[in-house]
C-alpha positions in Angstrom: 126.9 147.2 38.8 129.5 148.1 36.1 126.8 149.9 34.1 125.8 152.0 37.1 129.3 153.0 37.9 129.9 153.8 34.2 126.7 155.9 34.1 127.6 157.9 37.2 131.1 158.5 35.9 129.7 159.7 32.6 127.4 162.2 34.3 130.3 163.5 36.4 132.4 164.1 33.2 129.5 166.1 31.6 129.6 168.5 34.6 133.4 169.0 34.2 133.2 169.6 30.4 130.2 171.9 30.8 132.0 174.5 32.8 132.6 178.0 31.4 135.9 178.1 29.5 136.1 181.8 29.0 139.2 183.7 30.0 139.4 184.9 33.6 138.9 188.5 34.5 142.1 190.0 36.0 143.2 193.2 37.6 146.9 194.0 37.6 148.5 196.1 40.3 152.0 197.5 40.7 154.1 197.1 43.9 152.7 200.3 45.4 149.1 199.0 45.0 148.1 201.1 42.0 145.9 199.4 39.4 147.8 199.4 36.0 145.5 197.2 33.9 142.3 195.2 33.9 140.6 192.8 31.5 140.2 189.2 30.4 143.4 187.2 29.8 144.0 187.0 26.0 147.6 185.7 25.9 150.4 185.0 28.3 154.1 184.7 27.5 157.3 184.8 29.6 157.6 188.6 29.4 154.1 190.0 28.4 150.6 189.5 29.7 147.9 190.6 27.1 144.5 191.6 28.4 141.4 192.4 26.5 138.8 194.8 27.8 135.9 195.2 25.3 137.7 195.5 22.0 140.9 197.0 23.4 144.0 195.0 23.9 146.5 196.0 26.6 150.0 194.5 27.0 151.5 194.5 30.5 155.3 193.9 30.7 156.2 191.3 33.4 159.0 193.6 34.7 156.6 196.4 35.5 
């Protein structure tokens, strides 16, 4: 019985680890609803969000 539970748990963990770990695609809008940036998340800090679209990096200030 322990072996069966261990085997099932092991297969569940493979499903979790096998998921796509790429950055999430994101569109950033201002308060008026205008799109100001889009791309995959490259880096996040307290003040700047860095997005990457193709080979172009775009930094979006958190205050904007």
